[in-house]
N, C-alpha and C positions, 0 to 999 in steps of 0.2 A: 380585227375587222374594222372596228370603230377608228383606229389610227390610220388605216389605209383610206377609208372613206374620207376623213379629214385632210388626207393628202390631196385627194381629188378637189375637196373644197378650198384648199390653199389656207387652212385653218393651222398654221405651223405649230403655234402654242399647243395646241390640244393633240396635234400628231406625236409631239415630244412626249405630252403627258400620258396619253393611253399606251403608246408603244414602250415606254419605259415601265408602266405598270405591267404590260403584258410580259415583258422579260423577266421581271421581278417574280410573278406568280409561276412562269414555266420553269425558273430555277429552282423555285421551292418544291415543286411537284415532279421536278426530273422529267418533263416532258419535251423530248428532244424534236419532235415534229413541229409543236407550237413555237419553240424557242428557234428553230431554223427560219420560220416564217417570220417571226419577230426580228430576227437579226436582219433579214433582207429588206423588211420595212425600214428599220433604222438607216440602213445603209442607203435607200432610195432617198430618205429624208434628208440626210447630210449632203448626199450629191446634189439635191436641189437646192439645198442652202449654200453650195459651193464650198462645204467643209470637207475639202478632199481627204484629209487625213482622217476624220472620223468616218467618212464614208468608205474608205478602204479597210479601217479597222473592222467595222461590222460586217463588211463583206468577207473578209478573212474568217470572222467568226462563223458566219453562215456555212462556209465551205467547209470548216472544220467540223460543224456538226453533221454535215452531210457525210464526210469521211468518216466519222464515229458510227453513224447508223449503217454505212456500207460495210465498214470493218466488222461489225458484229455479225452481220449477215454471212459475210465471207468466212469467218472463223468457224461458224457453225457448218458451212458447206464444207470447208476443208477437213473438220472432224469427222464427217459422215463419210466423205471419200477415204479417208485415213482408215477406218473401221471396215470398209469393203475392201480396201487394198489389203489390210492384214489378214482378212478372212480368206481371200482368194489365194494370198501367199502361201499359207498353212495347207490348203488343198493340193496346191502346185508342190509343195515340198514332200507330201505324201505320195504322189506320183512319181516324182524323181527318184525315191528311193527304191522304186522297183525298176528302174531303168538305168544300167550302169553306163551306157553311152551317154544318156543325159546328164549323169553327174559329172563325167569327163568334161562335157561342154560347158557346164556350170563353172567347173574348176577354172577353165581357161577365161570365161567370161570375167569371173571373179578377179582374176590376176590383172586382166587389162582394167578392169574397174578401178582397183587400187592403184595402178599405175596412173590412170586418168586422175584420179583424186589427188594422188601426189603431185601430178603437173599442176593442177587447179590450185592446190594449196600454195605451192611455190610462187605461181603468177599472183595469187591473192595477197601473198606477203610482200612481194616486191610493189604491187599497187598500193598496199596500206602503208608501206613506208614513204612512197611520194606522196600521198595524201596527208599523212602526218607532218612530213615536213612542210608542205605547203600550209596546213592548218597552224602550224607554229608560227610561220611568218605573218600569217593574217592576224593571230591572236596578238603578237607583238604590236603589229601595227595599230590594231583595235586599243590596245592599253596606251599607247602614245597619244592617240586621238582622244581616248577618254581623260587622260591626265591634262591635255590641253583644254578640253571643255571644262573640266572640274576648276583649272585655274581661272577661266572666262567666268564661270558660275561664282566662284569666290569674289572675284573683283565687282561683278554687277551686284552681289548682295551687300558687299561693302558699301557701295555707292547708294543703293536703296535704304540700307540701315542709316547712313549718314543723313539721307534726306528726310526720313520718318524722325530721327533725333532731332533735325533743326527745325522740323514742322512741331514737335512737341515742345521744343524751347519756346518758339514763337507762340504758341497757343497759349502756354503758361504766362509769357510776358504781357500778352494781351489781357488775359483774364485777371492776372494778378497785379499788373502794372496800370495799363491804360483803363481798363475796366474799373478798377479800384478808384483811380483818380477821377473818371467820368462820374462815378456814383457820389463821390465827394463833392464834386462841383454842383451836381444836381440838389445835393442837401445843403449846401452853402446858399445857393440860389434860393432855395424854398424857405431857409430862414429870413433872408432878407424882405420876403414879402409882407410880413407884419411890422417891420422896422421902417419903413420908407413910405411916403405918400406919393402915389402914381396917379397921374390923370389917366383918362381912357385910352389915350394913344400909347402911352408908356407902358400901361398895363398889357396893352395887346402886344407890344414887342417883348415885354417880359415872359408873357405866357408862351410866345412863339420860341424864345431862347430856351425855355424850360422843356419845350416839346422837342427841340432839336437835341439838346442833352440827352433827354430820355430814349430819343431814338437811336442816337450814337451808341448809348449803353447797350441796347439791344442788337446793334449791327456788330459790336465787337463780341458779343457773347455769341452771336452766330457764326461769325468767322473762327472764333476761337473753338467752337464745337465741330465745325467742318474740317478744320485742320488735325484735330485729334478726338473723334467722338468716344465718349465714355461707353456707349452702347457696344462698340467694337471690342473694346478691352473686356468688358463685363459680361455680355451674353452673347457675343458672334456676330457673324456676317449678316445673316437675315435681319436681326433686330436692328443692326446698324444702318442697313439700307431703309428698312421701313421708317425708322426715326429720321433718317435724311429726307425721305419724301414728305414726311408730315410737315416739315419746315420750310417746304417750297410753298411760297406765296404767289402762285400764278393760277387766279381762277380760270383763266381760259384754257388751261392744260389739265386734263383729265388723266391722272396716273393710276395704272393698276399694277400690283405685284403679285406675283404667285411664286411660292417657294414650296419645295419638296426634299426631304432627306437631309435637311439641314438642323437637326435635332441637337447635334453635337458640335462643340467647337472644333475648328479645322486649325491646321497649322498656322502659326502666327504669319509668317511671310506671306501664305496663300490668302489670308483674310485680308491683310493689308493692301495688297496689291489689286486683288479683285474689287475691293472697297474703292481705291482711287479710281480704277479704270471705268467702273459702273457710276461713279461720282462724276467723271470727266464726260461720259456719255450723256447723262441726264443734263449737265450743265451745257453741252453742246446743243442739245435739243431745245433747251430754254432761249439760248442766245441765238441760234441760228436758223433752227428748223421751221419756226412759226406754226408749230403742230398743235392740234387741238386733243389729241390722244396719244398716250405712251404707254406702252405694255412691256412689262418687265418680267422674266421667268427664270428662276434659279432653282436647278434640278441636279440632286447629287445622287449617284447610285454607286456601285461597287467599284466602277472603273475611273470615274472622275465627276466633274462638275461641267454641266451646260449650263450657259447663260445666254438668253436672246433679249436684245432691247430693241423694240420696233416702234416707230412713230409715223404719222401720216403727214408729215410736213413737207417742205419744198425740196428736200433731197439734194443730191450734189453728184458731180460726175467723178466716179471713182477712178476713171483712167487719167485724171489730172493730178498728178503727184503733188502739185502745189497745195491741194485740198489738204493733203495729209499733214504736211508741215504746218500749214496755216491754223488748223484747228486741233493740234494735238495728236492727231492719230497715230503718228510715228512713235511717239513717246509711249502711247498705250501699247503698240504692238511690241516695243522693247519689253515692256514690264511683263506682259503675258508670255513672252519668249522665255524670260527668266524662270518662269514656272514650268518650262517644257511644254507650254500649252499653244494653242493657235486662235488667232482672231482674225474675222472675216467681215468686210462691209459689202452689203449688196444694196444699191442705190442708183437711182437717175434722176435728173431734174424733174420735179412736180410729182414724183411717185413714192415720196417717203424714204425712209432707210431702216435697214434691218442690219444689227451688228450680232453676229454669232460667235461666242467664245466657248472654247473647251479646254479644260485644265485637268490633266490626270492627277489622281491623289493616290495612286497605287504605289 
């Protein structure tokens, strides 16, 4: 009920939070009625967010729960009817034993019934053969399609792996090469301060040079960390995103992060792709949105991971395809597709931007 109220209030982060919690509790206590209402609430939420795939998924779950409830009731009714039928059948058989003419009629009817059953079985066998043949053709086509998708998946994975390897190499070179040289340059400059006499103007220039070298060292470390964060390798996605946000030096932008269900490490490819996409989303907000608030939510349940990134910035026209290539949205879409997930943008000029991501983990 709280989740549905938040839908009316358009507070979509809390909608997803409370409906996800409701689904979890309903599954724990096996309450199909509450689970039915929760699934329709999640379906409405994702349709509002234009996440069609997730909306259809939860709508299907809602219908399946209804079917399960209906099936239980129907089974009970059938059992009662079957018991009543058997009782009446026994009573009828007792009466038939006393009437020879009725027995003869039953014999004729039984013969006709067997004949009808035989014809029905023959027709069923023919129909089953036709269905089986068609099913085999569909299975063969599905296998070929699956093999093609697997080849495409392997090619995409190889490209992403090569990209991450190159990022790691560049990060190491920056940290161990350029970073060490900048630190050495700063140390050598510092040693010169006591060995040379500088006037006031020269000393100011010298201190400025030291400050520039120090700032360059920090910049090299920041770039190296963003290219291959240690938190992503050691503690997982939530910690890496939190560490990335903490390094954002933009006082004008207030960033809030909410995570749920990410206590354990995910698949390596899933974590890397989601980190890169979220990193790109945040960078786009900083560079292009001119926003003052940025809300990020990461929620994992038994079906997958839902992520939302919402800002109150200037927004953009999602119907203009040039925007997708200009700020890297097409590249983000390809990365999420590699994980068999979906990513959608809801935005318009002057009304901020909402990015909704869903990645299955099952």
